[in-house]
Wavefront OBJ file of the C-alpha trace (Angstrom):
o trace
v 36.313 -27.622 54.258
v 35.807 -25.007 51.640
v 32.616 -24.841 49.583
v 32.861 -24.068 45.877
v 30.621 -21.222 44.802
v 28.722 -21.625 41.458
v 30.135 -19.558 38.649
v 27.970 -16.655 37.404
v 26.139 -17.282 34.109
v 28.096 -16.279 31.057
v 26.380 -13.719 28.848
v 27.423 -11.765 25.790
v 25.873 -8.540 27.050
v 27.144 -6.426 29.918
v 25.221 -6.769 33.137
v 24.439 -3.057 33.167
v 22.819 -3.179 29.752
v 20.715 -6.221 30.687
v 19.485 -4.492 33.837
v 18.707 -1.295 31.928
v 16.811 -3.230 29.246
v 14.742 -5.113 31.814
v 14.041 -1.844 33.633
v 12.786 -0.197 30.436
v 10.656 -3.265 29.692
v 9.105 -3.160 33.169
v 8.567 0.573 32.793
v 6.723 0.116 29.505
v 4.555 -2.622 30.996
v 3.844 -0.533 34.066
v 2.903 2.529 32.039
v 0.097 0.632 30.239
v -2.782 1.741 32.396
v -6.380 0.725 31.688
v -7.098 4.234 30.372
v -4.630 3.545 27.549
v -6.783 0.693 26.257
v -9.972 2.639 26.888
v -8.655 5.451 24.702
v -7.774 3.021 21.906
v -11.229 1.446 22.133
v -12.930 4.849 21.921
v -10.925 5.808 18.818
v -11.665 2.467 17.122
v -15.385 2.703 17.856
v -15.501 6.321 16.676
v -13.816 5.425 13.373
v -15.682 2.190 12.658
v -19.162 3.144 13.885
v -20.266 4.846 10.611
v -19.066 1.901 8.509
v -20.763 -0.573 10.874
v -24.041 1.339 10.649
v -23.740 1.362 6.851
v -23.280 -2.427 6.805
v -26.206 -2.948 9.189
v -28.462 -0.693 7.098
v -27.424 -2.513 3.939
v -28.401 -5.902 5.440
v -31.830 -4.784 6.624
v -34.963 -5.610 4.691
v -36.323 -2.693 2.613
v -39.359 -2.559 4.904
v -37.059 -2.153 7.943
v -34.791 0.561 6.560
v -35.876 3.091 9.215
v -35.269 0.674 12.100
v -32.813 1.716 14.831
v -31.774 -1.787 15.874
v -28.041 -2.445 16.161
v -28.354 -5.792 14.390
v -30.093 -6.479 11.049
v -32.619 -9.029 12.276
v -33.775 -10.620 10.062
v -30.899 -10.048 7.610
v -31.610 -9.671 3.909
v -29.631 -9.221 0.683
v -32.469 -7.426 -1.097
v -30.682 -4.061 -0.929
v -27.529 -5.531 -2.461
v -29.538 -7.135 -5.260
v -31.317 -3.843 -5.897
v -27.995 -1.986 -6.055
v -26.738 -4.313 -8.795
v -29.987 -4.164 -10.730
v -29.218 -3.758 -14.468
v -31.415 -0.668 -14.562
v -29.089 1.140 -12.123
v -25.858 0.521 -14.015
v -23.921 0.228 -10.744
v -21.602 -2.537 -11.982
v -20.606 -0.382 -14.951
v -20.048 2.520 -12.558
v -17.599 0.442 -10.512
v -15.653 -0.349 -13.672
v -15.600 3.335 -14.635
v -14.363 4.290 -11.156
v -11.607 1.701 -11.429
v -10.565 3.018 -14.853
v -10.500 6.643 -13.706
v -8.821 6.018 -10.332
v -6.331 3.507 -11.745
v -5.349 5.735 -14.672
v -5.013 8.751 -12.388
v -2.794 6.821 -9.974
v -0.482 5.433 -12.673
v -0.041 8.751 -14.496
v 0.447 10.600 -11.206
v 3.179 8.199 -10.110
v 5.019 8.366 -13.443
v 5.036 12.167 -13.505
v 5.318 12.641 -9.749
v 8.321 10.318 -9.267
v 10.220 11.978 -12.110
v 9.458 15.518 -10.964
v 10.093 14.774 -7.293
v 13.437 13.129 -8.003
v 14.545 16.107 -10.096
v 13.478 18.551 -7.382
v 15.248 16.509 -4.704
v 18.554 16.090 -6.543
v 18.963 19.167 -8.748
v 20.032 22.551 -7.390
v 18.675 25.520 -9.313
v 17.494 29.035 -8.625
v 13.896 29.250 -7.480
v 13.692 25.642 -6.274
v 11.851 26.584 -3.094
v 9.451 28.838 -4.985
v 8.753 26.005 -7.420
v 7.830 23.631 -4.611
v 5.651 26.304 -3.000
v 3.856 26.963 -6.300
v 3.251 23.234 -6.791
v 1.682 22.737 -3.383
v -0.279 26.001 -3.704
v -2.118 24.673 -6.755
v -3.733 21.978 -4.594
v -5.394 24.589 -2.378
v -8.100 25.432 -4.915
v -11.362 23.654 -4.040
v -12.856 21.449 -6.730
v -16.055 23.461 -6.929
v -14.060 26.586 -7.856
v -12.753 25.044 -11.087
v -15.864 23.189 -12.213
v -17.234 25.995 -14.414
v -13.937 26.694 -16.271
v -13.346 22.974 -16.789
v -16.894 22.445 -18.017
v -16.536 25.308 -20.489
v -13.150 24.041 -21.719
v -14.306 20.447 -22.164
v -17.398 21.649 -24.030
v -15.266 23.666 -26.447
v -12.912 20.791 -27.261
v -15.565 18.050 -27.230
v -14.415 16.162 -24.149
v -17.772 15.981 -22.375
v -18.712 12.350 -21.567
v -15.163 11.007 -21.835
v -12.776 9.360 -19.391
v -10.080 12.004 -19.871
v -12.576 14.649 -18.787
v -12.447 13.070 -15.302
v -8.834 11.862 -15.261
v -7.098 15.157 -16.084
v -8.852 17.217 -13.361
v -8.071 14.438 -10.876
v -4.424 14.672 -11.935
v -4.381 18.403 -11.220
v -5.388 17.722 -7.605
v -3.294 14.571 -7.070
v 0.027 15.644 -8.606
v 0.904 18.462 -6.167
v 0.443 16.216 -3.144
v 2.342 13.356 -4.793
v 5.270 15.572 -5.806
v 5.480 17.151 -2.364
v 5.472 13.792 -0.543
v 7.924 12.107 -2.905
v 10.305 15.080 -2.921
v 10.597 14.928 0.859
v 11.135 11.174 0.634
v 13.874 11.406 -2.014
v 15.662 14.203 -0.102
v 16.304 11.965 2.873
v 17.983 9.273 0.729
v 21.805 9.687 0.701
v 23.330 10.665 -2.618
v 26.254 8.308 -1.895
v 24.071 5.378 -2.950
v 23.865 6.689 -6.496
v 27.560 7.542 -6.536
v 28.450 4.004 -5.468
v 26.194 2.547 -8.164
v 27.788 4.758 -10.824
v 31.263 3.700 -9.670
v 30.146 0.100 -10.238
v 29.249 0.969 -13.825
v 25.610 2.090 -13.665
v 24.397 5.084 -15.574
v 22.398 7.705 -13.605
v 19.166 6.259 -15.034
v 20.172 2.713 -14.065
v 21.177 3.850 -10.576
v 17.793 5.476 -10.153
v 15.899 2.464 -11.492
v 17.851 -0.265 -9.709
v 18.876 1.403 -6.441
v 16.796 4.453 -5.587
v 13.386 3.316 -6.805
v 13.338 0.023 -4.832
v 14.447 1.870 -1.688
v 11.702 4.451 -2.254
v 9.001 1.759 -2.417
v 7.387 2.711 0.957
v 6.961 6.349 -0.113
v 5.712 5.343 -3.570
v 3.165 2.908 -2.121
v 1.944 5.501 0.372
v 1.527 8.089 -2.375
v -0.223 5.584 -4.649
v -2.758 4.644 -1.977
v -3.513 8.281 -1.113
v -3.907 9.232 -4.788
v -6.110 6.206 -5.519
v -8.388 6.937 -2.553
v -8.763 10.587 -3.594
v -9.505 9.671 -7.225
v -11.891 6.875 -6.222
v -13.884 9.208 -3.964
v -13.960 12.149 -6.406
v -17.525 13.302 -7.100
v -17.957 16.963 -8.041
v -15.961 16.801 -11.301
v -17.453 13.469 -12.354
v -21.033 14.576 -11.846
v -20.405 17.825 -13.753
v -18.640 16.653 -16.924
v -20.461 13.352 -17.529
v -24.152 12.828 -18.198
v -24.108 9.493 -20.046
v -24.658 6.379 -17.961
v -21.863 4.417 -19.669
v -19.260 6.912 -18.361
v -20.619 7.688 -14.884
v -18.548 6.595 -11.910
v -19.949 4.582 -9.012
v -20.243 7.623 -6.703
v -22.351 9.482 -9.243
v -24.613 6.499 -9.889
v -25.183 5.908 -6.160
v -26.254 9.530 -5.706
v -28.794 9.092 -8.511
v -30.454 5.920 -7.258
v -34.246 6.136 -7.368
v -36.772 4.336 -5.223
v -39.577 2.068 -6.260
v -42.089 4.889 -5.914
v -41.948 8.596 -6.618
v -40.182 10.690 -3.947
v -39.011 7.483 -2.217
v -35.404 7.622 -1.005
v -33.692 4.207 -1.341
v -31.527 4.436 1.778
v -30.978 0.682 2.012
v -29.874 0.407 -1.613
v -27.529 3.369 -1.252
v -26.044 1.890 1.911
v -25.434 -1.433 0.164
v -23.775 0.365 -2.744
v -21.712 2.405 -0.295
v -20.402 -0.772 1.326
v -19.395 -2.139 -2.087
v -17.657 1.136 -3.003
v -15.749 1.152 0.303
v -14.541 -2.461 0.115
v -11.759 -1.847 -2.502
v -10.290 0.915 -0.335
v -10.368 -1.297 2.765
v -8.694 -4.162 0.883
v -6.002 -1.852 -0.519
v -5.188 -0.437 2.924
v -5.074 -3.905 4.527
v -2.805 -5.302 1.811
v -0.360 -2.395 1.881
v -0.668 -1.237 5.487
v 2.977 -2.065 6.251
v 4.159 -0.039 3.260
v 1.856 2.842 4.194
v 3.175 2.987 7.761
v 6.762 2.829 6.520
v 6.120 5.633 4.054
v 4.362 7.896 6.528
v 7.006 7.410 9.245
v 10.054 7.513 6.944
v 12.509 10.137 8.082
v 10.901 10.548 11.474
v 13.639 8.612 13.279
v 17.259 8.507 12.158
l 1 2 3 4 5 6 7 8 9 10 11 12 13 14 15 16 17 18 19 20 21 22 23 24 25 26 27 28 29 30 31 32 33 34 35 36 37 38 39 40 41 42 43 44 45 46 47 48 49 50 51 52 53 54 55 56 57 58 59 60 61 62 63 64 65 66 67 68 69 70 71 72 73 74 75 76 77 78 79 80 81 82 83 84 85 86 87 88 89 90 91 92 93 94 95 96 97 98 99 100 101 102 103 104 105 106 107 108 109 110 111 112 113 114 115 116 117 118 119 120 121 122 123 124 125 126 127 128 129 130 131 132 133 134 135 136 137 138 139 140 141 142 143 144 145 146 147 148 149 150 151 152 153 154 155 156 157 158 159 160 161 162 163 164 165 166 167 168 169 170 171 172 173 174 175 176 177 178 179 180 181 182 183 184 185 186 187 188 189 190 191 192 193 194 195 196 197 198 199 200 201 202 203 204 205 206 207 208 209 210 211 212 213 214 215 216 217 218 219 220 221 222 223 224 225 226 227 228 229 230 231 232 233 234 235 236 237 238 239 240 241 242 243 244 245 246 247 248 249 250 251 252 253 254 255 256 257 258 259 260 261 262 263 264 265 266 267 268 269 270 271 272 273 274 275 276 277 278 279 280 281 282 283 284 285 286 287 288 289 290 291 292 293 294 295 296 297 298 299 300 301
């Protein structure tokens, strides 16, 4: 009497590919040694330790500001209240920082996208030298241009104005933005624009409807980097502005005074530092997927 053998399971994938995939999966699982997670933990602690200490110092009572405890016990919001005291003008400084950083980011993107697209698509003599000159302009440190800028703004009456801070920030942000966006546009196939023009789009419409949406990861990455740089800018802002209604948050925090003469308000400055850092943390968390896509674009074909 013959015995019927069960039929092998039917699968859409070849047996060899399934075995290879399972082997790679087991290999990846096996390669995850404990030292891998220890290394990640060390990097996370190293990066977050300063911010954690700033939060802990901000939540301490003013009388405990020199304590070395890892937890703010008892916790207090006195430093935060002192930071937002009307006499400090910190709330106005946050608004000024938002105006300067937001304006710098928007103008940089408008000019940077246009210039980068032209450099990526047009062929002309001296194209490489132009890109090299653009990136070379970002190598000048801010302190090296403070005196000429201060003299120029004094001559044209721009001291204590928003444009006195926005335009220097543009000069440092534009080269980086153009360089990043040019590399991003270069990797996008020109056939996309040709197909759009065959369908009836003008070059401007093809750029606006096809290329720009596809370039969103690179644009978001550039926007975040420019905003962070403009938000953290200090040397120009402290040099060209001396009126409280135009000072940015970084300048105001550096000029906090204590309750008594020669007293350094560390707790108040830490609380203000936490508030200044929060917008950057929120922006990175909201757009982290776009940032990763923009930074890794072109790495793998």
